[in-house]
Rosetta silent file (secondary structure, phi, psi, omega in degrees, C-alpha in Angstrom):
SEQUENCE: AQNGAAESSADAGISSDKVVTSPLVGTFYTASSPDTEAFVKEGDTVKKGQVLGIIEAMKLMNEIESEFDGVVEAVLVKNEEVVEYGQPLFRIR
SCORE:     score description
SCORE:     0.000 S_00000001
   1 L     0.000  -38.071 -178.315   20.196   15.806   18.107 S_00000001
   2 H   -57.035  -46.612 -178.116   21.946   13.440   15.714 S_00000001
   3 H   -61.459  -43.490 -179.985   21.066   10.424   17.827 S_00000001
   4 H   -63.123  -38.752 -178.988   17.395   11.394   18.081 S_00000001
   5 H   -65.263  -44.645 -179.557   17.127   11.888   14.330 S_00000001
   6 H   -62.138  -38.853 -177.379   18.598    8.481   13.583 S_00000001
   7 H   -65.155  -42.441 -177.161   16.267    6.906   16.080 S_00000001
   8 H   -69.632  -35.325  179.669   13.113    8.405   14.576 S_00000001
   9 H   -73.168  -30.762  178.038   14.005    7.391   11.013 S_00000001
  10 L   -75.661   -6.385 -176.255   14.821    3.859   12.158 S_00000001
  11 L   -63.217    8.613  178.046   11.392    3.898   13.766 S_00000001
  12 L   134.592  -16.065  178.116   10.304    1.842   10.711 S_00000001
  13 L    70.104   -7.141 -177.872   11.405    4.295    8.065 S_00000001
  14 L  -109.597  -18.158 -176.454    7.803    4.390    6.942 S_00000001
  15 L   -62.413  -31.532 -178.730    6.202    6.517    9.607 S_00000001
  16 L   -82.272  -26.145 -179.942    7.558    9.673    7.993 S_00000001
  17 L   -81.576  171.851  174.384    6.568    8.628    4.475 S_00000001
  18 E   -88.814  112.812 -176.041    3.086    8.436    3.080 S_00000001
  19 E  -121.411  132.869  174.320    2.116    4.804    3.573 S_00000001
  20 E   -97.219  122.335 -177.491   -1.144    3.119    2.619 S_00000001
  21 E  -109.589  162.131 -179.356   -1.883    0.326    5.073 S_00000001
  22 L   -73.003  128.633  178.858   -4.319   -2.553    4.969 S_00000001
  23 L   -82.770   -4.540 -177.247   -7.672   -1.742    6.586 S_00000001
  24 L  -160.730  170.837  175.723   -8.427   -5.417    7.140 S_00000001
  25 L   -88.868  133.992  178.699   -7.102   -8.978    7.074 S_00000001
  26 E   175.403 -164.922  179.267   -7.487  -10.697    3.721 S_00000001
  27 E  -103.512  127.535 -176.887   -5.879  -11.615    0.420 S_00000001
  28 E   -88.089  136.180  174.458   -4.311   -8.764   -1.532 S_00000001
  29 E  -126.056  135.733 -179.163   -4.731   -8.500   -5.300 S_00000001
  30 L   -82.144  -15.428 -177.068   -2.840   -6.064   -7.509 S_00000001
  31 L  -140.521  165.199 -177.322   -5.518   -6.214  -10.240 S_00000001
  32 L   -74.303  -21.744  173.307   -9.259   -6.741  -10.533 S_00000001
  33 L  -153.862  161.406 -173.511   -8.725  -10.097  -12.284 S_00000001
  34 L   -60.575  -24.386 -176.109   -5.738  -12.312  -13.116 S_00000001
  35 L  -103.371   15.512  175.290   -5.663  -11.291  -16.780 S_00000001
  36 L  -112.094  160.922  178.702   -5.809   -7.518  -16.304 S_00000001
  37 L   -62.418  151.543  173.388   -3.038   -5.026  -15.638 S_00000001
  38 L   -61.829  147.455  177.751   -2.172   -4.148  -12.061 S_00000001
  39 L   -56.607  -48.367  178.927   -3.965   -1.028  -10.812 S_00000001
  40 L  -142.487  156.557  171.992   -0.626    0.635  -10.103 S_00000001
  41 L  -134.602  168.529 -178.993    3.044   -0.167  -10.249 S_00000001
  42 L   -56.001  135.609  179.678    6.129    1.505   -8.853 S_00000001
  43 L    96.108  -12.607  178.795    6.696    4.876  -10.475 S_00000001
  44 L   -73.562  142.888  173.045    3.011    5.502  -11.245 S_00000001
  45 E   -85.936  133.087 -179.146    1.513    8.850  -10.312 S_00000001
  46 E  -126.770  154.371  176.365   -1.610    8.448   -8.180 S_00000001
  47 L  -110.367  153.588  175.641   -4.322   10.749   -6.920 S_00000001
  48 L   -56.958  131.363 -179.624   -6.041   10.629   -3.561 S_00000001
  49 L    93.845   -9.799  178.684   -8.991    8.234   -3.866 S_00000001
  50 L   -73.253  141.448  179.698   -7.484    6.244   -6.742 S_00000001
  51 E   -74.085  128.422 -179.605   -7.760    2.457   -6.417 S_00000001
  52 E  -103.829  -28.072 -176.865   -4.365    0.866   -5.712 S_00000001
  53 E  -176.709 -177.160 -178.174   -5.415   -2.718   -5.143 S_00000001
  54 E  -130.890  140.395  170.462   -8.079   -5.014   -3.758 S_00000001
  55 E  -118.012  124.658  177.679   -8.254   -7.019   -0.565 S_00000001
  56 E   -94.506  126.162  176.535  -10.634   -9.960   -0.529 S_00000001
  57 E  -136.565  123.232 -179.520  -12.048  -10.823    2.854 S_00000001
  58 L    49.549   47.481  176.335  -14.846  -13.349    3.275 S_00000001
  59 L    68.481    7.742  174.816  -15.635  -13.197   -0.457 S_00000001
  60 E  -101.376  134.557  178.667  -16.002   -9.413   -0.379 S_00000001
  61 E   -95.518  116.518 -178.519  -13.724   -7.360   -2.612 S_00000001
  62 E  -106.676  116.151  178.860  -12.553   -4.232   -0.805 S_00000001
  63 E   -73.435  133.121  177.320  -10.951   -1.581   -2.977 S_00000001
  64 E   -99.769  118.427 -177.018   -7.884   -0.028   -1.396 S_00000001
  65 E  -104.112  149.143  176.104   -7.686    3.650   -2.277 S_00000001
  66 L   -67.519  139.038  177.191   -4.714    5.954   -2.061 S_00000001
  67 L   -94.490    0.673 -173.010   -4.888    8.360    0.841 S_00000001
  68 L  -139.783  157.770  162.868   -2.430   10.702   -0.885 S_00000001
  69 L   -88.411  141.552  177.254   -1.526   12.395   -4.142 S_00000001
  70 E   161.287 -158.405  179.966    1.954   11.354   -5.217 S_00000001
  71 E  -117.635  136.400  178.083    4.069    8.719   -6.892 S_00000001
  72 E   -68.774  110.285 -178.865    4.043    5.030   -5.947 S_00000001
  73 E   -84.367  -36.439 -178.568    7.505    4.596   -4.480 S_00000001
  74 E  -154.720  139.421  169.241    7.079    0.966   -3.483 S_00000001
  75 E  -100.598  115.682 -167.945    4.529   -1.820   -3.668 S_00000001
  76 L   -94.149   -2.689  179.126    5.198   -3.623   -0.404 S_00000001
  77 L  -132.533  156.738  179.858    3.097   -6.756   -0.935 S_00000001
  78 L   -96.283  159.629  176.001    2.830   -9.336   -3.705 S_00000001
  79 L   -58.209  136.927  178.471   -0.265  -10.352   -5.631 S_00000001
  80 L    67.440   16.517  176.090   -2.364  -12.923   -3.735 S_00000001
  81 L   -81.129  140.722  175.290   -0.381  -12.351   -0.540 S_00000001
  82 E   -79.941  127.674 -177.648   -2.328  -12.650    2.708 S_00000001
  83 E  -114.787  154.104  179.235   -2.120   -9.327    4.528 S_00000001
  84 L   -99.194  160.455  174.064   -2.718   -8.356    8.135 S_00000001
  85 L   -59.771  131.325  177.235   -4.645   -5.407    9.495 S_00000001
  86 L    82.333   -1.170  179.900   -2.399   -2.333    9.470 S_00000001
  87 L   -70.150  133.724  177.534    0.234   -3.929    7.246 S_00000001
  88 E   -65.157  131.362 -179.329    1.893   -1.409    4.899 S_00000001
  89 E  -107.395  -43.546 -177.169    0.828   -2.042    1.295 S_00000001
  90 E  -137.065  145.844  170.439    2.156    0.925   -0.648 S_00000001
  91 E  -114.139  128.665 -178.096    4.606    3.714   -0.038 S_00000001
  92 E  -112.909  141.380  174.364    3.818    6.980   -1.799 S_00000001
  93 L  -123.583    0.000    0.000    6.175    9.914   -2.178 S_00000001
């Protein structure tokens, strides 16, 4: 049993956690404009449906909403980073 448990947690370590992934390919932004505060930072409490960030794709701004209630455990991407479809963006606990 020990071996199986280790294997599943090593399975990315994120599959068991609540992870918000990118729904599309684009450029990730932590805030709505360069001179405003980030939507969320590590340690923030979030509600399901709350905006966590924005991904710009083909000049369209797509709000990324939390799929969970919880606390932002990790922001896994940097501002203005290009993200791939399915890439983990936030880990919520």
